[in-house]
N, C-alpha and C positions, 0 to 999 in steps of 0.2 A: 538862665532860664531869664531873672529880674534885668540882662545886662540886655535879652531882646527885647524887653519891650522896651526898656527904657532908647535905646535905638530906634525903633517901630516907632515911637513918639515923636524921636523927634527929628523924623521922616518927613509923619503925617502934619507935623506943627506948622509948617508955610501952606500948609493947605488951609487947615482951621484959621488961621488969623490973616487969612484974604478972603473966609467969608464973615470976621468978625466975631471968631467962635474962642472961646478961652479952649486949652485942650494940656488937661491938666493928667497925674498921674498918682496915685495913692498903693505903695506901698508895704504888706505886712512885712516887717522886719522877718517873719519867721515864713519866709516867700523861700521856696529851694533857690540857689542859685544854678544846680542843676538839671536837667532833663533828661528822660531818658527817649530816643524820636532821631529823626530827622530836622535838624534844625533849620534848613532851609527851608520847608515845606511849615514848620511851626511859623517860620517867622514870618510866612508867605502868610498865612493863613491871618494871625495878627495883622499885617497891612490891611488886607483885605476887611478887616472887624472894624477895624480905628478909622479908616477912612470912612466905612459906611455909616460909622455911628457920628462920622463928622458931614458927612455928607446930606442924610437924610434926618437929621435933630430937628424940635423946631425950638431948642433951647437956646442961649447962648455961651455954655459950656457943656464940653465935653469931659468926665472923667471916667477913663482908665483905672481899676480897683483890683489887687492882687489879693485873696486871702487863702487861708489854708485853713482848711477841712481839721481842726481840733476832735472831731468825732472817730477820725480813721485813724487805725496804726499805723499807717504811712502816713507819710508826710504829702499830701494830696495838694498842691494848686492848682487853683481856678483863678482868672482874668473873668471881669465883671467890667460891661460900661453902662455907666449910666448920664 
């Protein structure tokens, strides 16, 4: 999963640079490497999410952050945009 996040950020980074927006990733070291589900659909959702964050931000930077819910019994990861 972390590889998909990094790939998506690398894909969208040139778009952000054209708009003079810094695009960064902050990865939780406990974020799971694997996920259950359709990899291509997860990738497409992330592309849309990150592209929209860049497209609609009023700031000069966007950070894609991954976190792990420490209150959960399962290893549940979340992806946030700031």
